[in-house]
N, C-alpha and C positions, 0 to 999 in steps of 0.2 A: 552271389554276394559281391557287393562293390564297396570299395574303400570310400569313406566320406571325407569331404574337403573341409578346409578351414572355414568356409562360409557356413556349412552345415553345423560344424562343431560350435562356432560362435553363437549361432542362432539357438541351438539346443541348450547351451550354457546360459544364455540370457533368459530364454523363455521357460525352461524347466528346472534350472539349477543343476544341470547335469554334472558340472564341475564347479566346486566352490572351495576356496576362492579361485576365480578364473582370471588368468593373465592373457590379455588380448593379443599380444605379439611376443616374439622371442626377446628375452632379456639376456644380455651377454656381458654387461659391464664388469669385467674382472671375475666373472663367475662361470660355472659350468651352465650352459644355456638351459632355459626353461620357458614355458609358455606355449602359445599356439604356433604351430608350424603349418606348412602347406597341406599336409594330409595326416596330421596327428597332433598330439598334445604332449609336451615334455613336462612331466611332473617333477616336483621337488621332493627331496627326502626331509622329514622332520628332524628335530634334534633329540628324538627318543630312540635309543638303541638297546638291543639285547645282544650282548657279545657272548658268543659260545665259549665255554671253558670246560675243560675235562678234569677239573680239580678233584672230583670224586670218582674218576674212572668209570663214569656212567656209560651205559649202552644207549645209543640213540634208537628209540622205539616209537614209531609214529602212532602206535595203538596205546602206548602208556608213556607219553612224553613228560619228562620231569622238568619243571621250571628251574630246578637247582642247577641245571646245565648252563644257565645264563647269568651274566652279571649285567644289571641295568645301569645305564648311563644316560644322562641328559647333558649334551655337549654340542658345541659348534663343529668340532672335528672328532670323528670316531676313528680310532686305529684298530684295524682288523689284524689279529695275529697271523703269522705265516700259515698257509694251508688251513685256514679256518674260515668262519663266516660270522656275520651278524644279521640279526633281523631288525628291521626298521619299518616305518610306515610313510605313506605320502603325506605331505602337507594338505593336499587337496582331498576333498570328500567327493566321491563319485556316485551318481544315480544313473544307471544304465537303462535306456529305453527297451521296451519289450521286443522290438524288432532289430536290435543291435547286439553284436558280440564284439568285445574289445580284446585285442591282443597286445601284449607289452614286449618291448625289446629294450635291451640295455643301451646306454649312451656309449658312443664310440670312444669318448675320452676315457671312460673307465675300462672298456674292453681292451684298449691299447696298452693298459697298465696291468693286464691280467686279472682284472676284477670283473666278475660276471654278475649280472643282475638277473634274478629269476623271479617271475611272477606268473601265476596261472591265469588263464583267460578270465575276464570279467563277463559273467554270463548275463543274458537278458533279465532285466529287473533286479539285478543285484545292486546293493548300495552299501557304502561304507568307506573308511580309509583303507587303502590297499596296503597289505603287508608285503614288504620287499625283503628279498634275501640277497645279500651281497656276499659272494664267495671270493676269497683271496686265493688265487691259484698259485701264487708265487711263494718262494721261500723267504720273503722279506715282509715286514709289516707294511700295511697299505692304509691310506687315509680316505675317508668318506666325508664330504663336506655338507653339513646340514644347511637347509634352506637354499640349496642349489639343485640344478637338474640331476636326475638320477636315471630316468628311463623315459621312453616314448610310448604312448598309447595310440594304437591305430584302431579306428572305429569302422566296423564292417556291417553293412546293412543287409539283412536277410531278404530273400525274395518275398517273404510274408512273415507276419508275427508268428512266433513259436507257439506250439500247442500248450506246453508246460514250461513256465519260466522258473528261475531260481526262487523268486518270491512265492510262486504257487506251491512249490514243494518244500517250502520253509527251510531253505538251506541253512546249515549251521554257522556260516560266517556272515549272515545277513546283518547289516547295520553295525559291523564291527568298528570299534574305535580303539585307538592305541595300537600297540604292536600285539598281534594276536598269535598265540601259539597253536599247534595242532590240537584239534578236538575230535572226539569220536561221537 
């Protein structure tokens, strides 16, 4: 596998709509940076948030996840309670080619504040808005800024197209829109 450059990412975005909307270069003017970088793409977080709350003393169960564990907010700045997390989504919609795997890493600006961004790999031929998890590891409230950089996606090209893609096996998160909770 090799990591793909800004030239390849730009061409794939233009020709196949791999990233929409696509920002051609890094934008930084008073914001946490986003857009095309040397070997990746810094995606933005939308203004839709699901803030985890334990108001009902629920148990977190990935096989029987309750939507009542979240409070929905549409806002420019989301405050994550101490030692808690929020779910959000990218502004960008991704369409991953069959011979590419995408890995996501959090932005250093958030990491240096104790905020961890978690995203599972984007598999070959997956498409949709990416659900993001922001974990506040600190004992203090933490802010997330909508429409600013949240994480960087790195595009890795396989030595050949995969035998079975996410689309082929009809993955349960295909074409997800909005903030998507766990599904079985």
